C-alpha positions in Angstrom: 175.9 185.3 47.8 177.0 187.3 50.8 174.2 189.6 50.1 171.7 186.8 50.4 172.8 185.8 53.9 169.9 187.0 56.0 170.1 186.9 59.8 167.4 184.0 59.6 169.5 182.0 57.1 172.6 182.4 59.3 170.6 181.3 62.4 169.5 178.3 60.6 173.1 177.4 59.7 174.2 177.7 63.0 171.5 175.3 64.4 172.9 172.6 62.2 174.9 169.9 63.9 178.4 169.2 62.7 177.2 166.0 61.1 174.5 168.0 59.2 177.0 170.6 58.0 179.4 167.8 56.8 176.5 166.0 55.0 175.5 169.1 53.4 178.9 170.1 52.2 179.4 166.7 50.6 176.1 166.9 48.9 177.0 170.3 47.5 180.3 168.9 46.4 179.2 165.9 44.6 176.1 167.8 43.0 178.7 170.3 41.6 180.8 167.4 40.2 177.6 165.9 38.6 176.8 169.3 36.9 180.3 169.7 35.7 180.4 166.2 34.3 177.1 166.9 32.4 178.7 170.0 30.9 181.9 168.1 30.0 179.8 165.6 28.3 177.8 168.2 26.4 181.1 169.8 25.3 182.7 166.4 24.3 180.0 163.9 23.3 182.6 161.6 21.8 184.4 161.1 25.1 184.0 157.9 27.1 182.7 158.1 30.6 186.2 157.5 31.8 187.5 160.5 29.9 184.7 162.6 31.3 185.5 161.7 34.9 189.1 162.2 34.5 188.5 165.7 33.1 186.2 166.5 36.0 188.7 165.3 38.4 191.4 167.4 36.9 189.0 170.4 36.9 188.2 170.1 40.6 191.8 169.2 41.7 193.2 172.2 39.8 190.4 174.8 40.6 189.7 175.2 36.8 186.4 176.3 35.4 
């Protein structure tokens, strides 16, 4: 991704307020969790939603793929 950071993109990021940066980071984080949950459900269609969410929690807490 570093190669995609154009001066214009960096300038745009710098113009964001702290609140906007924080909101964006939360959106990215929760979006990533939703994507991972979808993948876990695909891999384990027999699991309950509780099991899926527990596995997603473990993955994010331990930095697993």
